[in-house]
N, C-alpha and C positions, 0 to 999 in steps of 0.2 A: 113129493119129497124125493123120489128116485131120480129125477132129472138133473139136479146139481152135480151129482157124482161124476157122470161122464164128462162134464165141463172141466172139473178139476183134473180128471185123467188126461184130457186133451192139453191142458196148460202144462202139466208135468212133462208130457211127451214133447211139447214144443221147446221147453227149457233144455231137456236132455239133447234134442237135436242141435240146438244152438251151441251147447257146450261141446258137442262132438265136432262140429264144424270148426270151432276155434282151435280145438286140439289138433285137428288135421292140418290147419294152416300153420300152426307152430311147428309141427313135424316137418312139413314141407320146407319151411324156412330153415330149419336146422339142417335138413338134407342139402339144401342149396349152399349153405355156409360151409358144410363139410366138403362139398365138391370144389368150391372156390379155394379152400385152403389146400386141398390136394393138388389142384392145378398150379397154385403158386409154388408149392414145394417142388413139383416136377420141373417148372421153369427154372427155379433156382439151381436145381441139380444140373439141368442142361447147360446153363450159363457157365458153370464151373468145369465143364468138360469140353474137350476139343477133339472131335473125331472119335469120341468114345474113350479118350484118355483124360485123366485129370490134368489141369493146368499146373505148371511148375510153380511152387511156392518159393518166395525169396528166402535165402538161407539166413541163418542167425548170424549176427555180427560177431566177429572174433573177439575173444576175451582180451583184456588188457595185458600187454606183454607178448602177445602172439601176432604173427604176421598173417595177413590175408593171402592165402595161397590160391585163391580161385582165379581162373583165367579171366582176363579183362574182356568183357563183352562189348557189343557195339556201342553201348551207352556209357562205357567207362573209359576214362582217359589215362594215358601214361605220363602226362605232363608233370604231375606232382612228383612221381618217382624220379623222372629225369632232373627236375629242379633240385631234388634232394641230393642226387649224385653230383650235380654241378657244384652245389654248395659245399659238399664234402671235399671235392677236388680243390676248390678255391681255398678252403681252410687248411688243406694239407700242403698247399704250394709253399715252398721255402721263400724266405725273405731274400731280396737281392743283397749282394755283397756290398757293404758300406765302405766308403773311403776311410782310410786310417785317420786317426786324430791329428797326427803330425802333418798330413797333407792338408787337412782343413785349416789348421792354424797357420801353416806356411803361406797358403794362397791368400788368406785374409790379411795377414801382416804385410805381405807384398802389395796387395791392393791398396791398403791404407797408406803405405809409403808412396806409391804412385799418385794417389789422390792428393797427398800433401805437396808433392813436387808440382803437380798440375795447378793447384791453387796458387802457389808461389809464382809460377810462370804466367798465369793469367793476370794476376795483380800487376806484375811487371809489364805486361803487354799494354794494359790500359792506363798505366801511370807513367813509369819511366824505367828504362832498362838499367839505369844507374843504380837501382836498388838491389840488383843482383850481386851477390857476393861472388864475383868472378872477374877474371882478368879481361881487359878490353884491348890487349895488344898481343900480337903473336898468333900462334896457332890456336891457342885457347882464347877465344874472343866471344863471350856470350852476347854482348851488345850487337856485334855484327850479325850473328846468327838470328837473334830474335827480332831484329828490325829489317831483315832482308825480305825481298819479294816472296821467297820460298816459305816464309813464316805464315803466309795467308794462302789457303787453298782456293783456287779459282778466283782469287781476289775478293772473296766474300767471307770465308770461314777462317778465323785465326786458328793456327795449329794448337795453341795453348788451350783454347776453348774446347776443341775437339778432344784433346787429351783429358780435359777435366770431365767431359761427359762420359768418355770411355771408362775412366776409373770410378766414377760414381756408380756406373752399372756393374763393374767388376767387384766392387765392395759388396753390393747387394747380392750378387749371384755366387759369391765365394764365402758367404757366411755359413756356419755349421748347419743352420736350419735349411739353407738351400742345398747343401751337400746331402742332407738326409732325405730330401724330398724324392719321391718316386716318379715324378712327372718327367717323361722323356723330353718335353720341350725345354726344361731347365738345363738338362745335360747338353742338348744340341745348341742352345743359346750360348752356354759357357764356351763350348768348343768353337763354335762359329765366330764369336766375338773376338776370342784371342787369336784366331787365324787372321782375321781382318786387321787386328792390331799389329801383329808382327809384320804383315805385308806393308803396312803404313810406316812402321819403324824402319824397315829396309829402305824405303823411299827417302825418308828423312836423313838416314845415314849417308845415302848416296848424295843428297843435296848438300850436306855439310862438308863431306870429304872431297867430292869431285867438283861440285859447282862453286861452292864458297871457299873451300880450302881452309875452313876454320871449324872449331869444335866448341860447343856449349856444354859445360860440365853438368848443368842442371838438366839439359835435354838428354845428355848421355846417360845420366842416372835413370831417367824415365825409360830410356831404351833398354837398359840392362834389366830393369824390373819387368818390363814387358816380355823380354826373352826368357827370364826365369819362370814367369807365369805360363808362358807357352809350353815350356818343357814339362812342368808339373801337370798341367791340364791334359796334354797329349798323353802323358804317362798314365794318368787316371783313366782316360778313355781306352787305351790299349789294354789296361789291366782288367777292364770290365766292371769297374766300380759303379754300382747302381744298376747294372744290367744282368750280370751273371748271378745265379743263385748262390747263396752262401754254402750250400751242401757240396757243390763242386769243389770249392776251396778246401773244405774239410777232408774230402776224399783224397785230394792231391797231397795234403799235408801228411795223411796217414801213409800213403805210398812212399 
């Protein structure tokens, strides 16, 4: 009966040894885990330092209504600030000096009058010169002038048709909307066309007076209208309408 007791003692000893081994393994695992965590923490600290100094952290964004006074770094651009300054300068630029209303209306009325005369002369050219309300004898002789070889340029283009095309363009470019436009090409086209027109008028006057020795009243009315338009448009160009800023004019008026 005494032999079973030692067997029980051996079984208990074996169980306690097994339990101790398991406890030792758990402790070892915990130690390893702690070392790994410590290593990671050290790596994280090292990654946030540069030569023993902590990395610079980005500054906080400026509050609303405050300007960002930080100096622009290599990654920051000054283009938005320059664009803002350009926009402010463009908004502050004064409007150009507009042509007065009397000048706009005068040039438009004269252009319409020249257009009416040109239409009348064109109809007479393609139908009969007898429809012209003008004398056909003496110095004033519309039929002689409108049927002469000088009434057709280069033997191809009738002078009446050229005058019609010229005044169609002058009516369009002398409207108040064209006078208010800021495009430089409109101003140059107006000035250039009236210069060409007055040069052609001088040639026609020479042909009537010197070559033919007769005058056409309807042609002369077109010549006078062209001369008046030339004076008004050259005056507007010399005054700087559409070119000079309106501020300059205000300063001069105050002086």
